C-alpha positions as CSV (number, residue, x, y, z in Angstrom):
1,X,62.7,78.4,111.7
2,X,61.8,80.0,108.3
3,X,60.1,79.3,105.0
4,X,63.6,79.2,103.4
5,X,65.0,76.5,105.7
6,X,62.5,73.7,105.9
7,X,64.9,71.4,107.8
8,X,65.9,73.9,110.6
9,X,63.6,74.0,113.6
10,X,62.9,76.2,116.6
11,X,64.1,74.5,119.8
12,X,61.9,76.0,122.5
13,X,62.2,72.6,124.3
14,X,66.0,73.1,124.7
15,X,65.5,76.8,125.7
16,X,63.0,75.6,128.4
17,X,65.4,72.9,129.6
18,X,68.3,75.3,129.9
19,X,66.3,78.0,131.6
20,X,65.1,75.5,134.2
21,X,68.7,74.4,134.9
22,X,69.8,78.1,135.4
23,X,66.8,79.0,137.4
24,X,67.5,76.3,139.9
25,X,71.1,77.4,140.2
26,X,70.4,81.1,140.6
27,X,67.2,80.6,142.7
28,X,65.7,83.9,141.7
29,X,63.3,85.4,139.2
30,X,64.8,86.0,135.7
31,X,64.5,88.9,133.3
32,X,63.5,88.1,129.7
33,X,67.0,88.9,128.6
34,X,68.5,86.4,131.0
35,X,66.0,83.7,129.9
36,X,67.0,84.0,126.3
37,X,70.7,84.5,126.8
38,X,71.1,81.8,129.5
39,X,68.7,79.6,127.6
40,X,71.4,79.4,124.9
41,X,74.4,78.6,127.2
42,X,76.7,75.9,125.9
43,X,77.0,74.5,129.4
44,X,74.1,75.8,131.6
45,X,74.9,73.5,134.5
46,X,78.5,74.7,135.0
47,X,78.7,78.1,133.3
48,X,79.8,80.8,135.8
49,X,77.1,83.6,135.7
50,X,77.6,87.1,137.1
51,X,76.3,90.1,135.4
52,X,78.9,92.4,134.1
53,X,81.8,90.1,135.2
54,X,81.9,86.6,133.7
55,X,82.1,85.6,130.0
56,X,79.3,83.4,128.8
57,X,79.8,80.7,126.1
58,X,76.7,80.7,124.0
59,X,75.2,78.8,121.1
60,X,73.4,81.3,118.8
61,X,70.6,80.0,116.6
62,X,71.7,81.8,113.4
63,X,74.0,84.4,111.7
64,X,73.1,87.3,109.4
65,X,75.6,89.3,107.4
66,X,75.3,92.5,105.3
67,X,77.3,92.6,102.1
68,X,79.9,95.2,103.2
69,X,80.9,93.1,106.3
70,X,80.1,89.7,104.7
71,X,83.1,90.0,102.4
72,X,85.6,90.0,105.2
73,X,83.6,87.4,107.2
74,X,83.4,85.0,104.3
75,X,87.1,85.6,103.5
76,X,87.9,84.6,107.1
77,X,85.6,81.6,106.9
78,X,87.4,80.5,103.7
79,X,90.7,80.8,105.6
80,X,89.4,78.5,108.3
81,X,89.3,75.6,105.8
82,X,85.8,74.4,107.0
83,X,83.5,72.9,104.3
84,X,80.1,74.3,105.5
85,X,78.5,76.6,108.0
86,X,77.3,74.9,111.2
87,X,74.3,77.2,111.8
88,X,71.7,78.7,109.4
89,X,73.3,81.9,107.9
90,X,72.4,84.5,105.4
91,X,74.0,87.3,103.4
92,X,72.1,90.5,102.5
93,X,73.0,92.9,99.7
94,X,72.1,96.3,101.0
95,X,75.1,98.5,101.6
96,X,76.7,98.9,98.2
97,X,73.9,100.7,96.4
98,X,74.5,104.4,96.1
99,X,71.5,106.8,96.0
100,X,71.8,109.0,93.0
101,X,68.9,109.0,90.5
102,X,66.2,106.8,92.0
103,X,65.4,103.2,92.8
104,X,65.6,101.2,89.5
105,X,68.5,103.2,87.9
106,X,70.6,103.1,91.1
107,X,70.0,99.4,91.5
108,X,71.1,98.7,87.9
109,X,74.2,100.9,88.4
110,X,75.1,99.1,91.6
111,X,74.8,95.6,90.0
112,X,77.2,96.7,87.3
113,X,79.7,98.4,89.5
114,X,79.7,95.7,92.2
115,X,79.4,92.6,90.0
116,X,82.7,91.1,91.2
117,X,81.7,91.4,94.9
118,X,78.1,90.2,94.4
119,X,79.4,87.2,92.4
120,X,81.9,86.4,95.2
121,X,79.2,86.5,97.9
122,X,76.8,84.5,95.8
123,X,79.3,81.7,95.0
124,X,80.7,81.7,98.5
125,X,77.2,81.4,99.9
126,X,76.4,78.5,97.5
127,X,79.6,76.7,98.3
128,X,79.4,77.1,102.1
129,X,75.7,76.8,102.6
130,X,74.8,80.4,103.2
131,X,71.5,81.9,101.9
132,X,72.0,84.9,99.6
133,X,69.6,87.8,99.3
134,X,70.4,89.6,96.1
135,X,70.7,93.4,95.7
136,X,67.3,95.0,95.7
137,X,65.9,92.6,98.2
138,X,66.0,95.2,101.0
139,X,67.9,96.1,104.2
140,X,69.2,93.3,106.2
141,X,67.3,94.1,109.4
142,X,63.9,94.4,107.7
143,X,64.5,91.1,105.9
144,X,65.4,89.5,109.2
145,X,62.2,90.8,110.9
146,X,60.0,89.6,108.0
147,X,61.6,86.2,107.7
148,X,64.0,85.0,110.4
149,X,63.5,86.7,113.8
150,X,61.1,85.1,116.3
151,X,60.5,85.3,120.0
152,X,63.4,83.8,122.0
153,X,65.9,83.6,119.1
154,X,69.6,84.3,119.7
155,X,70.9,85.8,116.5
156,X,74.1,87.5,115.8
157,X,74.6,89.8,112.8
158,X,77.6,91.6,111.3
159,X,75.9,95.0,111.7
160,X,75.5,97.2,114.7
161,X,71.7,97.6,114.2
162,X,71.1,93.8,114.4
163,X,69.1,94.5,117.7
164,X,66.2,95.5,115.4
165,X,65.1,91.9,115.9
166,X,64.3,92.6,119.5
167,X,61.0,94.0,118.2
168,X,60.0,90.4,117.7
169,X,61.2,89.3,121.2
170,X,64.6,88.0,120.2
171,X,68.1,88.7,121.5
172,X,69.8,89.9,118.3
173,X,73.3,91.2,118.8
174,X,75.7,93.1,116.4
175,X,79.2,91.7,116.1
176,X,82.3,91.8,114.0
177,X,82.9,89.3,111.2
178,X,85.3,87.2,113.3
179,X,82.6,86.6,115.8
180,X,80.3,85.5,113.0
181,X,83.0,83.1,111.8
182,X,83.2,81.5,115.2
183,X,79.5,80.8,115.2
184,X,79.4,79.6,111.6
185,X,82.3,77.3,112.5
186,X,80.3,75.7,115.3
187,X,82.4,77.2,118.1
188,X,80.7,78.6,121.2
189,X,80.5,82.3,121.0
190,X,81.7,84.4,124.0
191,X,79.9,87.4,125.4
192,X,80.5,89.2,128.7
193,X,77.5,88.5,130.8
194,X,75.4,91.6,130.2
195,X,73.8,93.8,132.8
196,X,70.1,94.5,132.3
197,X,68.6,98.0,132.1
198,X,64.8,98.0,132.5
199,X,62.7,100.6,130.8
200,X,59.2,100.6,132.2
201,X,56.6,102.0,129.8
202,X,53.3,103.3,131.1
203,X,50.5,105.1,129.4
204,X,50.0,104.8,125.6
205,X,51.3,106.4,122.4
206,X,49.0,108.9,120.6
207,X,48.9,111.8,118.3
208,X,52.3,112.9,116.8
209,X,54.2,110.8,119.3
210,X,55.7,107.7,117.8
211,X,57.8,104.7,118.8
212,X,60.9,106.6,117.6
213,X,60.3,109.1,120.3
214,X,60.8,106.5,122.9
215,X,64.4,105.7,121.9
216,X,65.1,109.4,121.2
217,X,64.1,110.1,124.8
218,X,66.1,107.1,126.1
219,X,69.2,108.2,124.2
220,X,68.9,111.6,125.8
221,X,68.8,110.0,129.2
222,X,71.5,107.3,128.8
223,X,73.8,109.1,126.3
224,X,75.9,107.3,123.6
225,X,77.7,105.1,126.2
226,X,75.0,104.7,128.9
227,X,74.0,101.3,127.7
228,X,77.5,99.8,127.3
229,X,77.7,96.2,128.6
230,X,73.9,96.0,129.1
231,X,70.8,94.7,127.4
232,X,67.9,97.2,127.5
233,X,64.7,95.4,128.3
234,X,61.4,97.2,127.8
235,X,58.4,96.2,129.9
236,X,55.3,97.5,131.5
237,X,51.7,98.2,130.4
238,X,52.7,100.8,127.8
239,X,54.3,98.1,125.7
240,X,51.0,97.0,124.2
241,X,50.4,100.4,122.6
242,X,53.4,99.9,120.3
243,X,53.3,97.9,117.1
244,X,55.7,95.1,116.5
245,X,57.6,97.2,113.9
246,X,57.6,100.1,116.3
247,X,59.2,98.0,118.9
248,X,61.8,97.0,116.3
249,X,62.5,100.8,115.7
250,X,63.2,101.3,119.4
251,X,65.5,98.2,119.6
252,X,67.3,99.2,116.4
253,X,68.4,102.6,117.6
254,X,69.4,101.2,120.9
255,X,72.7,100.6,119.2
256,X,73.3,104.4,119.6
257,X,73.4,104.2,123.4
258,X,76.0,101.4,123.3
259,X,73.7,98.7,124.4
260,X,74.5,95.1,123.7
261,X,71.0,94.8,122.4
262,X,67.4,95.7,123.3
263,X,64.3,93.5,123.6
264,X,60.6,93.5,124.1
265,X,58.4,90.8,125.7
266,X,56.3,88.6,123.5
267,X,52.8,89.9,123.1
268,X,49.7,90.0,120.8
269,X,51.3,92.7,118.6
270,X,54.2,90.3,117.8
271,X,51.7,87.5,117.2
272,X,49.8,89.7,114.8
273,X,53.0,90.5,112.8
274,X,54.1,86.9,112.7
275,X,50.7,85.8,111.3
276,X,50.7,88.6,108.7
277,X,54.2,87.6,107.5
278,X,53.2,84.0,107.0
279,X,54.4,82.6,110.3
280,X,51.3,81.9,112.3
281,X,52.7,78.5,113.2
282,X,55.6,80.1,115.0
283,X,53.2,82.4,116.8
284,X,51.1,79.4,118.0
285,X,54.3,77.7,119.2
286,X,55.4,80.9,121.0
287,X,52.0,81.0,122.7
288,X,52.7,77.5,124.2
289,X,56.0,78.7,125.6
290,X,55.0,82.2,126.5
291,X,56.1,82.0,130.1
292,X,59.7,81.8,128.8
293,X,59.3,84.7,126.5
294,X,58.4,87.3,129.1
295,X,60.2,88.4,132.3
296,X,59.4,86.8,135.6
297,X,57.4,88.9,138.1
298,X,59.8,90.4,140.6
299,X,62.9,90.1,138.5
300,X,65.8,92.5,139.2
301,X,67.1,95.2,136.8
302,X,70.5,96.9,137.3
303,X,68.9,100.2,136.5
304,X,65.3,101.2,135.8
305,X,64.0,104.1,133.7
306,X,60.3,104.9,133.6
307,X,58.6,106.7,130.7
308,X,55.0,107.7,130.5
309,X,54.0,107.4,126.9
310,X,50.9,109.5,127.4
311,X,53.2,112.4,128.4
312,X,56.0,111.8,125.9
313,X,56.3,114.5,123.2
314,X,57.7,114.2,119.7
315,X,61.5,114.5,119.8
316,X,64.3,115.3,117.3
317,X,68.0,114.5,118.2
318,X,71.2,116.2,116.9
319,X,73.1,117.5,115.3
320,X,76.4,115.5,115.1
321,X,75.4,113.0,117.9
322,X,72.3,110.9,118.3
323,X,71.9,111.6,122.1
324,X,71.4,115.4,121.9
325,X,67.7,115.3,122.5
326,X,65.2,118.1,121.9
327,X,61.4,118.2,121.9
328,X,60.3,119.2,118.4
329,X,58.6,122.2,119.9
330,X,61.9,123.5,121.2
331,X,64.5,122.6,118.5
332,X,63.9,125.7,116.4
333,X,64.7,128.1,119.2
334,X,67.7,126.0,120.2
335,X,68.9,126.1,116.6
336,X,68.6,129.9,116.5
337,X,70.6,130.2,119.7
338,X,73.3,127.8,118.5
339,X,73.6,129.1,115.0
340,X,72.4,125.9,113.3
341,X,70.8,126.4,109.9
342,X,67.1,126.6,110.2
343,X,66.3,125.9,106.5
344,X,66.0,122.2,105.9
345,X,67.7,121.3,102.6
346,X,66.6,117.6,102.5
347,X,64.2,115.4,104.4
348,X,64.9,111.6,104.2
349,X,62.6,108.9,105.5
350,X,63.2,105.1,105.5
351,X,66.3,103.2,106.6
352,X,66.5,100.1,108.7
353,X,65.2,102.0,111.6
354,X,62.0,103.4,110.1
355,X,60.8,101.8,106.9
356,X,57.9,99.7,107.9
357,X,54.4,99.7,106.4
358,X,53.2,101.7,109.3
359,X,56.0,104.3,109.0
360,X,55.2,104.8,105.3
361,X,51.5,105.0,106.0
362,X,51.9,107.7,108.7
363,X,54.2,109.7,106.4
364,X,51.7,109.4,103.6
365,X,48.9,110.5,105.9
366,X,50.8,113.8,106.5
367,X,51.6,114.2,102.8
368,X,47.9,113.7,101.8
369,X,47.0,116.7,104.0
370,X,49.5,118.9,102.4
371,X,48.4,117.8,98.9
372,X,44.8,118.5,99.8
373,X,45.8,122.2,100.4
374,X,47.9,122.4,97.2
375,X,51.3,122.1,99.0
376,X,54.4,120.1,98.2
377,X,57.6,119.8,100.1
378,X,59.8,122.9,100.3
379,X,62.8,120.7,101.0
380,X,64.0,117.9,98.9
381,X,62.5,114.6,100.0
382,X,63.6,111.0,99.7
383,X,62.0,107.7,100.6
384,X,63.8,104.4,101.2
385,X,61.6,101.3,101.4
386,X,63.0,98.7,103.9
387,X,62.5,95.7,101.7
388,X,61.1,94.5,98.4
389,X,58.0,93.4,100.2
390,X,57.5,96.9,101.7
391,X,58.2,98.5,98.3
392,X,55.7,96.4,96.5
393,X,53.0,96.7,99.1
394,X,53.3,100.5,99.4
395,X,53.2,100.8,95.6
396,X,50.0,98.6,95.6
397,X,48.3,100.5,98.4
398,X,49.1,104.0,97.0
399,X,51.5,105.2,99.7
400,X,54.5,105.5,97.3
401,X,52.5,107.6,94.8
402,X,51.3,110.0,97.5
403,X,54.9,110.4,98.7
404,X,56.0,111.1,95.1
405,X,53.2,113.5,94.6
406,X,54.3,115.6,97.5
407,X,57.8,115.8,95.9
408,X,59.5,112.7,97.0
409,X,61.9,110.4,95.2
410,X,61.6,106.7,96.0
411,X,65.1,105.2,96.3
412,X,66.3,101.6,96.1
413,X,65.5,99.1,98.8
414,X,68.9,99.6,100.4
415,X,70.8,101.6,103.1
416,X,71.6,104.5,100.8
417,X,72.2,107.9,102.5
418,X,71.9,106.5,106.0
419,X,75.4,105.0,105.6
420,X,76.8,107.6,103.3
421,X,75.8,106.0,100.0
422,X,74.5,109.3,98.7
423,X,75.8,111.1,95.6
424,X,74.5,114.4,96.9
425,X,74.5,117.3,94.4
426,X,72.6,120.2,96.0
427,X,75.5,121.5,98.1
428,X,79.3,121.8,98.0
429,X,81.5,120.2,100.6
430,X,82.0,122.6,103.5
431,X,78.7,124.3,102.9
432,X,76.7,124.7,106.2
433,X,73.3,123.1,105.9
434,X,70.6,121.1,107.8
435,X,69.0,117.8,106.9
436,X,66.4,115.8,108.9
437,X,66.1,112.0,108.7
438,X,64.3,109.1,110.2
439,X,67.7,107.3,110.4
440,X,69.5,106.2,113.6
441,X,72.9,107.8,113.4
442,X,74.0,111.3,112.6
443,X,77.8,111.5,113.2
444,X,79.7,114.3,111.5
445,X,79.9,113.7,107.7
446,X,78.1,110.3,108.0
447,X,75.4,110.9,105.4
448,X,77.1,112.9,102.7
449,X,80.8,113.2,103.8
450,X,80.2,117.0,104.4
451,X,81.4,117.9,108.0
452,X,79.1,121.0,107.9
453,X,75.9,119.1,107.3
454,X,73.8,119.3,110.5
455,X,71.9,116.1,110.6
456,X,68.9,115.5,112.9
457,X,67.1,112.2,113.5
458,X,63.4,112.0,114.2
459,X,60.3,110.0,113.2
460,X,59.3,109.6,109.5
461,X,56.1,111.6,110.1
462,X,58.0,114.5,111.7
463,X,60.5,114.4,108.8
464,X,57.7,114.6,106.4
465,X,56.0,117.5,108.2
466,X,59.3,119.4,108.4
467,X,60.1,118.8,104.8
468,X,56.8,120.3,103.8
469,X,57.3,123.3,106.1
470,X,61.0,123.6,105.1
471,X,62.2,124.8,108.5
472,X,63.3,123.5,111.9
473,X,61.1,126.2,113.5
474,X,57.9,124.3,112.5
475,X,56.0,122.4,115.2
476,X,53.2,120.4,113.6
477,X,51.4,120.1,116.9
478,X,50.8,123.8,117.2
479,X,51.9,125.7,114.1
480,X,49.9,126.5,110.9
481,X,50.8,126.1,107.2
482,X,49.4,128.3,104.5
483,X,47.6,126.5,101.7
484,X,47.7,127.4,98.0
485,X,44.5,129.3,98.5
486,X,46.1,131.5,101.1
487,X,44.2,129.9,104.0
488,X,45.9,128.7,107.1
489,X,45.6,125.1,108.2
490,X,47.1,122.8,110.8
491,X,48.2,119.3,110.1
492,X,46.3,116.6,112.0
493,X,48.2,113.9,113.8
494,X,48.7,111.0,111.3
495,X,46.9,107.7,111.6
496,X,47.7,104.6,109.6
497,X,47.4,100.8,109.7
498,X,50.3,99.0,111.4
499,X,49.9,96.2,108.8
500,X,48.2,96.1,105.4
501,X,44.6,95.0,105.4
502,X,45.3,92.7,102.4
503,X,48.3,90.3,102.5
504,X,51.8,91.7,101.9
505,X,52.8,91.8,98.3
506,X,56.2,89.9,98.2
507,X,57.3,91.7,95.0
508,X,60.1,90.1,93.1
509,X,61.8,86.9,94.2
510,X,65.3,88.0,95.3
511,X,66.5,85.0,97.3
512,X,69.1,82.4,96.3
513,X,68.9,79.1,98.3
514,X,72.1,77.6,99.4
515,X,72.4,74.4,97.3
516,X,74.5,71.3,97.5
517,X,77.4,72.7,95.6
518,X,80.6,71.3,97.1
519,X,82.2,71.7,93.7
520,X,81.3,75.4,93.4
521,X,84.4,77.6,92.7
522,X,84.9,80.8,94.6
523,X,87.5,82.8,92.7
524,X,89.4,85.8,94.0
525,X,91.7,87.3,91.4
526,X,95.2,88.3,92.7
527,X,94.9,91.5,90.7
528,X,91.5,92.5,92.0
529,X,91.1,95.9,93.6
530,X,87.9,94.9,95.4
531,X,88.8,91.5,97.0
532,X,91.9,90.1,98.6
533,X,92.5,86.7,100.2
534,X,93.7,87.1,103.8
535,X,97.2,86.4,105.1
536,X,97.6,85.3,108.7
537,X,98.7,88.0,111.1
538,X,102.1,87.4,112.9
539,X,102.1,85.7,116.3
540,X,103.1,87.4,119.5
541,X,106.9,87.1,119.9
542,X,106.7,86.4,123.6
543,X,108.2,89.8,124.6
544,X,107.0,93.0,126.0
545,X,106.1,95.7,123.5
546,X,109.1,98.1,123.6
547,X,109.3,101.7,122.3
548,X,105.9,101.9,120.6
549,X,105.6,105.0,118.5
550,X,102.3,107.0,119.0
551,X,100.7,107.1,115.6
552,X,98.0,109.6,116.8
553,X,96.6,110.9,120.0
554,X,92.9,111.3,119.2
555,X,91.0,114.3,120.6
556,X,87.3,113.8,121.5
557,X,84.8,111.6,119.8
558,X,86.2,108.8,117.6
559,X,83.6,106.5,116.1
560,X,84.1,103.7,113.7
561,X,83.3,106.2,111.0
562,X,86.4,108.2,112.1
563,X,88.5,105.0,112.2
564,X,87.3,103.4,108.9
565,X,85.0,105.7,106.9
566,X,82.1,104.2,104.9
567,X,80.6,105.9,101.9
568,X,82.9,105.7,98.9
569,X,85.2,103.4,100.9
570,X,82.6,100.6,101.0
571,X,83.8,99.3,97.7
572,X,87.1,98.2,99.3
573,X,85.5,96.3,102.2
574,X,86.8,93.0,100.7
575,X,90.3,94.2,100.1
576,X,92.2,94.8,103.4
577,X,95.2,96.6,101.9
578,X,93.2,99.1,99.9
579,X,90.7,99.9,102.6
580,X,93.5,100.5,105.0
581,X,94.1,103.7,103.1
582,X,91.3,105.2,105.1
583,X,92.7,104.4,108.6
584,X,91.7,107.1,111.1
585,X,91.4,109.7,108.4
586,X,88.5,111.3,110.3
587,X,90.1,111.3,113.7
588,X,91.2,114.7,115.1
589,X,94.9,114.8,116.1
590,X,95.3,116.5,119.4
591,X,98.7,117.9,118.4
592,X,97.4,120.2,115.6
593,X,93.6,120.0,115.8
594,X,93.4,118.6,112.3
595,X,92.0,115.4,110.7
596,X,94.3,113.1,108.7
597,X,97.5,115.0,109.6
598,X,100.0,113.4,112.0
599,X,103.7,113.9,112.6
600,X,106.1,111.2,111.3
601,X,108.4,110.7,114.3
602,X,111.3,109.8,111.9
603,X,111.0,112.6,109.3
604,X,109.3,115.1,111.5
605,X,107.0,115.9,108.6
606,X,103.2,116.0,108.9
607,X,101.2,113.7,106.6
608,X,98.1,111.5,106.2
609,X,97.6,108.9,109.0
610,X,97.6,105.8,106.7
611,X,100.8,107.0,104.9
612,X,102.5,107.5,108.2
613,X,101.4,104.0,109.5
614,X,102.7,102.4,106.3
615,X,106.0,104.2,106.7
616,X,106.3,102.8,110.3
617,X,105.4,99.3,109.1
618,X,107.9,99.5,106.3
619,X,110.7,100.5,108.7
620,X,109.7,98.0,111.4
621,X,108.4,100.6,113.8
622,X,105.5,99.2,115.9
623,X,102.9,101.8,117.0
624,X,100.0,102.6,119.3
625,X,96.9,104.8,119.2
626,X,95.8,106.9,122.2
627,X,92.0,107.5,122.4
628,X,89.4,109.3,124.5
629,X,86.0,108.1,125.9
630,X,83.8,105.4,124.2
631,X,86.4,104.9,121.4
632,X,85.0,103.0,118.5
633,X,81.3,103.7,119.1
634,X,78.9,103.2,116.2
635,X,79.1,100.5,113.5
636,X,80.2,96.9,114.0
637,X,82.7,97.2,111.2
638,X,85.7,95.0,112.0
639,X,87.7,96.9,109.4
640,X,88.3,99.5,112.2
641,X,90.3,96.7,113.9
642,X,91.7,94.9,110.9
643,X,93.3,98.1,109.4
644,X,95.4,99.1,112.4
645,X,96.6,95.4,112.8
646,X,97.4,95.2,109.1
647,X,99.4,98.5,109.2
648,X,101.6,97.5,112.2
649,X,99.6,98.7,115.2
650,X,99.9,96.7,118.4
651,X,97.7,98.4,121.0
652,X,94.9,101.0,121.3
653,X,94.9,102.8,124.7
654,X,91.8,104.8,125.7
655,X,89.7,106.1,128.5
656,X,87.0,103.6,127.5
657,X,85.8,101.5,124.6
658,X,82.5,100.7,122.8
659,X,81.7,97.0,123.3
660,X,81.8,95.7,119.7
661,X,85.0,97.5,118.8
662,X,86.8,96.3,121.9
663,X,85.9,92.7,121.0
664,X,86.9,93.2,117.3
665,X,90.4,94.5,118.4
666,X,90.9,91.4,120.5
667,X,89.8,89.1,117.7
668,X,92.6,90.6,115.5
669,X,95.4,90.2,118.0
670,X,95.5,93.8,119.1
671,X,95.6,95.0,122.8
672,X,92.6,97.3,123.7
673,X,93.7,98.8,127.0
674,X,92.2,101.5,129.2
675,X,93.9,103.9,131.6
676,X,93.5,102.8,135.2
677,X,93.3,106.5,135.9
678,X,91.6,108.3,133.1
679,X,93.6,111.4,133.9
680,X,96.7,109.6,132.7
681,X,95.5,110.4,129.1
682,X,96.9,113.8,129.8
683,X,100.4,112.5,130.7
684,X,101.0,111.1,127.2
685,X,102.1,113.3,124.3
686,X,102.3,112.5,120.6
687,X,106.1,112.7,120.7
688,X,106.5,110.2,123.5
689,X,107.3,106.5,123.2
690,X,105.6,103.8,125.2
691,X,106.6,100.4,126.5
692,X,103.9,98.0,127.6
693,X,105.2,95.5,130.3
694,X,103.7,92.4,131.9
695,X,102.7,90.5,128.7
696,X,104.7,87.4,129.7
697,X,102.4,87.1,132.8
698,X,99.3,88.3,130.9
699,X,96.3,87.2,132.9
700,X,92.6,88.1,133.4
701,X,92.1,91.0,135.8
702,X,95.9,91.7,136.1
703,X,96.8,95.3,134.9
704,X,99.7,95.9,132.6
705,X,102.4,98.5,133.2
706,X,103.1,101.3,130.7
707,X,106.4,103.2,130.7
708,X,106.0,106.7,129.1
709,X,109.3,107.8,127.7
710,X,109.4,111.6,127.1
711,X,111.9,113.1,124.6
712,X,113.8,114.9,127.4
713,X,114.8,111.5,128.8
714,X,112.4,111.5,131.7
715,X,110.0,108.6,132.3
716,X,106.6,108.0,134.0
717,X,104.9,104.7,134.8
718,X,101.1,104.2,134.6
719,X,98.8,101.2,134.9
720,X,96.6,100.0,132.0
721,X,93.5,97.8,132.6
722,X,92.0,95.3,130.2
723,X,89.1,92.9,130.0
724,X,90.8,89.9,128.4
725,X,89.8,86.4,129.6
726,X,91.9,83.3,129.1
727,X,90.4,82.5,125.7
728,X,91.1,86.1,124.5
729,X,94.6,86.0,125.8
730,X,95.1,82.9,123.6
731,X,93.9,85.0,120.6
732,X,96.6,87.6,121.4
733,X,99.3,85.0,121.7
734,X,98.3,83.3,118.4
735,X,98.1,86.6,116.6
736,X,94.3,86.6,116.1
737,X,91.2,84.5,116.9
738,X,91.4,83.0,113.4
739,X,95.0,81.9,114.0
740,X,93.9,80.3,117.3
741,X,91.0,78.5,115.6
742,X,93.5,77.0,113.1
743,X,95.8,75.9,115.9
744,X,93.0,74.1,117.6
745,X,91.9,72.4,114.4
746,X,95.5,71.2,113.8
747,X,95.6,69.8,117.4
């Protein structure tokens, strides 16, 4: 399976056996997504299979966790009482390194500040058999692509951009920590049988158009919720014009359309990448089983989108949402019309989406042209290598120096500004400004905690060109720059090798093998401000939920960034009580149009959301949140579910949910419910009380009743839908999925 796990093997024989069983049952051609997903069924002979309807019980091949979510995942695993993980698992230290001064200095600072957390993760990994990638090793998804992903793998990861591994033909799905605990405990993992959206690619990429433009275009078509409940499967003759790492870019940002994951069929570009990363034996084995790693001819997709790559133009999406798509040629005029700042303050390339060798090479090719005419970046410019291997190789091959020469700062091999780990000094909070990035997500305040930062996402080469020009009005396909000598010149479309001609330079060894260390101590100090052992949540009392207070009725978009902010709050990801102080502080209260300001129903005073929730908990008042469309889109962070549960929440009622967040809420014993009639959202007011009835007869597919009690004494009854199955109802009754696991262990 990998160089790091010599006793773990790829089971294509089992995949083939399971696919054959399912194929005979369904008697129809299968998509690639179906082959891999159904090929990992716990019981392929008897599993009920209906896209978009039934829940599948699956056996993933492995688990990956980044350090911010691994803390809570490992704390939950410790609570389970199990001695070792049941499947190969890894922890990756990438989220806790703040971009401030540059790579080496920032890494040293992070190791010092986060020593307690890193020690906890390293010792927990050693004790429970989990591989540990130290800080500085790189971003989880790049490490997975380089070392662990392979065609046909089913991998779950505690990060929403885990689908990056689809670039190597795997089904890689982002989940919350409780899901990871299930798999690490050897319990079948449940997933609603996904629909399959086919994206047929024709033509070929050329010029300034890059793989990033494919997903920027798809995001514009499907929007941030158009992929919910579906796997996006790319196919068609255009696929072969995209590099393996380019396919990974497309799959990575598929998280922004709400897709369960995205995947490409196995081809020669993947084989080339596997061979270059020291896994030619896996490529040879994949060749033998190739029929199971591509879709069947004549297979059916629930929806088909066709994109001609030869006609696709460079795109840039934003601001404030990743599905607001513009051709680069038009964004300047749109910005003028909308009043968005044209001057680009910072250009940022890298991140888990775009930090491959090819990405760095294409950006360096643009930078070289500017340097040849005596130009440097007008905007500030930062570069984030995806891994230690990428950093070392671009240093060796000169790309890093070219990017420095044009004015760039090379940051640590980590997430950095992409997730808000950015100590930005060039603006004040509230100052209106524009940045362009090669990242995947651009929600309000995400990168720098400034709600007035207009963030746009595009390809690394377009970021580099725009940072050199310093304005959104520049179109590198048609516009000219003026060199130091006063002569005008036009940038040529960048060209670069997809992989290094020499072998990759692995750089420093940053991996800790899980060793036989049953005697290893894992200490969590009771006075720690960073880590806190978990206490079980209370069980359901067997009664309907009476007189729930509305904590907040949320207006508009409410992502996991709004529910549980990242940035400076990342340091509390292992301490549930401390991080609960950020609960819903970014959500807009419909009552007053403000963030982090809600009415306390007892005192009638307005105050911060977490303080109000704590007041209700202290006084035995159970509460509910009312939300809008696609509530909880964005990150996989289960803290957005743990925090409301910890502070006394019982239900979240919305027009619709993002997939991962809905599952996370169920795992923690909360009720994610949706209005049977979305217009009923308007019937509920922040001063009302709600009673949820029907829990004694809680059953799959059976709506619950909600009594809305208005302050004037009148009442209304509405229906609430849910997607709970029998297993998930047991989670609710037990108080959480972890509580239910312990009950089953005791039995």
